[in-house]
N, C-alpha and C positions, 0 to 999 in steps of 0.2 A: 308385591307392593310396587306401585309406579314411582320408582325413586326419582327419575329425572323430572317428571311432572311436578312432584312434591317440592323438589329442590328449587326449580324455577319459580314456583308459586311463592316460596319464601323469599327468594332473591328479589322478586318484583316489589315486595313490601320493604325490603332493606337494601335497595340497589346502591345507595350511597356508600355504605361501608364495604359492600362487596367490590364495587368499582375501585375504591381506594386501595383495598388489599391487592387486587389484580394489577393496578397501576404500579404500586411500589415494587411488587415482585417482578413484573414484566421489565421494569427498568434494570433490575439486577441481571435478569436473563439476557437482556439486550446487550449490556456491557460485557457479560461473559462471552457472548457470541462474537462481538467485535474484537475483543482481546485475543481470543483463541484463533480466529481466522487471520488476524493481522500477524500474530506471532508465527504461525505456521507458514503463511504465504510470503512474509517478508524474508524468512530464512530461505525458502525455496526460490524466491526472486533473486536474492543475492547470489545464490549458486548459479542460476541461469545466466545472469549478467556477466559473471566472471568465469564462465565455463572454459573459455579459450584464451583468457588473458592471464599470462604467467607473471608478467612484470610490467610496471609502468615507470617510465623515465620522464622527469620533468624538472622544473626549476627548484632551487633550494627552498625548503619550507617544510611544512608538515606533510608526512606521507599520507596520513588519513585525509587531509584536505585535498591532496592531489588525487586520491582515489575518488572522493565524493564529487570533485569538480569535473574530472575528465571521463569518468565512467558512468556515474549516476546523475551527473549534472545538477547537483543539489547545493553546491558551494561555489564561492569565487575561486578562480585559479590562483596558484601560488606565484605565477609570473610566466614569462615567455623565455624560450631558449632559442639560440641561433641554429638554423638548419645545418649550417656547416659543422657545428660542434657534434652533431649526432650522425653525420654521414658515414662514419666508420661503423656505427651500430647498424645502420640500414643495410649495409652490404656484408655484414658478418656471416660467416658460413654456418654458425650455430643457430641463426635466426631463421625460423620458418616464415614468419610474417611480422612486419613492423608497420603499424598504421599510425600516421601522423594525426594529431588532434589539435585544431586551432579554434579557440573560443574567445569571446569578447564582444560579439555583436548579437543582436536579437531582432525579432520582429513580433511586436505585440506579445511580449513575455515568453516567446518560444525561441530557444537558442538556435542561432545559425552556427553550424559546426563545419569548419574547413577540414577536409579529410580526403581519403582516397576511396574509390569504389570497393576496396577490400573490406571496409567497415560493414557494408551491407551483408557481404558473405560471412564476415566474422560473427554477426548476430543471427545468421541463418534467416535473414529476412528476404522477402521477394517483392517484386513489383506488382502492383495491382493494375495500374495503367501507366502508359508513357514509357520512358527509357531512362537509363543512367546518364548523368551528365557527361558530355564529351569535351566541353570547353569551359573556361571561367564564366562566372555569373549565371550559371544554370543551377537550378535547385531541384532536389528530390525531397519531397515532403513526407514525413512520417504520417501514418494513418490518422492518429488522433490530432496531430497538429493541423493537417489538411482539413479535417472536419471542423475543428474549433475556429480556424481562420477562414473557413469557407473558400479554400483554394482549389483551383482546377487547372488543368493543363493550359498553358499560355498566359496565365495571370502574371503580372509583374508587380514588384514592390521595392521600396527602399529600406535598407537595414538601419537600425538604430544602434548607436555606440553604447555598449554596456549590455548587461544581461537582464535588464528589466526596462519597462517602458517609461520610467520616471525621468530618465535623462531627456534633455531637449535636443541633443545633437543627433541629427539624422544625416546619413551619408547620401547626399543628393547627386554625387558625381556619377554614380552608376546604379542601375536597377537590376534586381534579380528576376529571372524568368523561370517559372515552374515547368519542368519537362517530365516529371515523373512523380507518382504517389505510391508509397509502399503499402502492402497489405498489413493489417494489424498482426503483431506477434506477441503482445503483452509485455514488452520490454521498454526500456528508456528510449530506444530509437523511435518509438511511435510518436514521441513528443518533439522530435528534433527536425530541423530543416538542414539538410545535408548539401554541401557544395564542394567544389574543388578548393584545395588549400590556397591556391593562387588568387582566388576570389577575395579572400580576406586581405591579402596584401594590396590588391588593386583598390579596394574601397577605402583603405587608409592612406592612399596617396593624397598629399596636401593640395595639389592643383586639380583643376577640372579634368575629368577623363571623358573623352568623347565616346559615344555608343557605337563605335566602329571596331569590328573584330580585328582588322589588320593593325589598327592603332593599339588595341589592347595587347596583342601579341608583341608588338614592338616595345610597349611599356614594360611588359614582363621581362623581356631580355635586358632592359635597361636598369631594372631594380638591382642595386648592389647587394652582395652577399650578406653584408652586415644588417640589412633591413628585412631579410627573409627569415621570419621567426615562426615558430610553432609553440603550442602550449605544452604538449606532451607526446610521447610515443607509447602505443600499446604493443607489447611484445609477446609473441608466441614462439616458444623454443622447439627445436627439433628433438632435444633430449633433456631429461630432468636434471642432468648434471650441470647444464648451463645456468640453472636457477641458483646454484651455489657459487659459481665462478663470476657471473656477470655483475651482481650487485657490488661486489668488492672492487671490481675494475671500474665501474661507472662512478661509484661514490668517491673515488680518488680525484675525479675532476672537480674543480672548484665551484663550478656553476650548476652542477647536476646532482640530482638525488633520485633514488629508486624507491618505489613502493611495492611491497609484496602483497598482492591482493588477499591471499589466504591469511596472512598474519594480521593485516589491518581489519579484515572482516571478523577475525577472531576477537580483536579488541572491541570492535563495534558491537558484536553480539554480546560480549561481556557487559557492556554499558546498557544494552537493551534489556538483558536478563535482570540486572539490578533494578532497573525501573519497573520491570514487570513484577518482580517480587513485591515491591511496595504497592503497586496497583492491585495485585492479587490479594494482598492482606486487607486492603481497604474494601475490595469487592466482597471478601469473606465476611467482614464485619457488617456490610450492608445487607448481605444475604441473610445472615442470622437475624438482623433487625427486622427484615421483611417477613421472615418466618414467624417471629414473635408477634408481629402485627396481625398475621393471619390467625394465629392461635388466639390472640385476644379477641379478634372479631368473631371467631367461632364460639368462644366461651360466652360472649355477650349475646350471640344469637341463641345459644343453648338455653341461657337463662330466660329468654323471651319465649322459647318454644317448650319449656319444660312441661307445661300443662298439656300441650298438644301431643308430646311424646308419651306422656302418661296415659292419655286417652287412647293412643294407638296401641299401647300395651294392653289396656283393658279390652280393646276390640279384637285382640288376638295376635298382634304383632309380637314376635319373639325378640329376645335380647339380641340374637344374631342379626335379625333384620334391622333393628335400630342401629347397631354397630355398622352394618353395611351401608346404611343411609348416611351416617356421619363420615365414613371413610370416602364414599363416592363424592360427597360434597367437597371435602378437603382436597381430594385428588383433582376434582374438576376445576377448582380455583387455581391450584398450582399449575396444572397442565395448560389451562387457558393462558395463564401468565407466561408460561414457557413459549407457547406458539406465538403469542403476540410479541414477546421480547425478541425472539429469533427473527421474526418477520421485520421488525423495526431495525434490527442489526444488519440484516441483509440489504434492506432498502438503503440504509445509511451508507454502507460500504460501496454498493454499486453506484450510488449517486455521486460519490466523491472520487472514486477510483475506477473510472470506466475502462481504462486500458489495462488494468491489472489482470494478469493471467490467473484467475482465481482457481484454487483447488480446494475441495471440501474434504475435511479430515474426519476420521471415525469419532473423535471426541465430541464433535458438534452433533453427529447423528445420535449420540448417546444421551444428549440433553433431555429429550422427551421422556426416555426411560428413567432418567435420574429424577425428573420432576414427579413422576408417579410414586417413586420410593419416598421422596421428600413429603409428598401429600399424605401418604400413609403414616409417615413419622409424625407429621403435624397433628394428625387425627388421634394418635395414641393417648395424649393426656385428656382429650375430650372423651374418648371411650372409657378410660379409667374412671373419670368423674361420673359418667353415666352409670357404670356398674356399681359404684359406691352408694347409690341412692335407690331405694325401693319406690314402688308406685305410691304407697301410702305416704311416705315422706314427702314426695313431690307434691301430692295433692294437698297435704296439710300446710305446706308452705305457700300454696297458690292462693 
């Protein structure tokens, strides 16, 4: 029996109901794809971002806010701290690496981060073109930021006060110059504009600053210690024991607080998991509803085809062939919905998260196999209904 030819001939006559069933189920498969990929990759991304960050030191406030603002750059900073207050930390023998982070300015919604070249090494990023900054007011752009802003070597621009472009205050006294562009690495650094910490201090001077390097260096030496501020320090320890001793020592200072990335990410994952439980429950209800929609569609199509199926039996088709026909049709509907839904899910994610270092997990690869099993399950009540009726009963009702 030419099963596929027969199925497509029936679908051509009832394409409206078939398309509705495929659409409803493909939406469910699309959402399942998006949720699974996001959950698996977000957890992987968090671990990559914090792989070499053992502790964060910043101004008093929420530790989670400090983490989100200075590592993931998703929140406003808790405030600034004086550089002189953390100099003892910078030169502590138990510290392997202490990277200053200064945020507060941006350019077209991309944050300008005052830091040291160690941050690039910290994220294991590399230069695509150009060089690392050697003096203030030089910028190394992340791969995604450079592409979105259409930046190339030698371009200049003025920074905007604040971390979004809604503010009207632009620092016109000095301009930044792009001297390097990083290769994409799938981390937050891809979206940042990196410069020397002193660049942030210079742009916030109240008087006009000439574009002269000798004058800039003179101004840097004239900035009082009370005006040299940073937002946070990212610390990497030489020994795990320091992670126990350091927070207690730093938290005793009135104006400083520490954030343990591992602990804060645990809290964040707990919040995400609770949200995913609710979303998974709603997806489950939607999936069951879509399965019922397919069953109802197939039942209505069976009623319309009962005479045709009876004639097929009279022409020599066995019960086994009829059952096979119904199962193939059901599986084809669900499998098509699965492929379409997964395609929509992938296109959606890659359209909105171009710089995400995506990894595909076995659970996603199993979805097509699951769709085949679901298709067979949906066909079972249709098969049972077919077996309950003889050819004579079907013809008498026609």
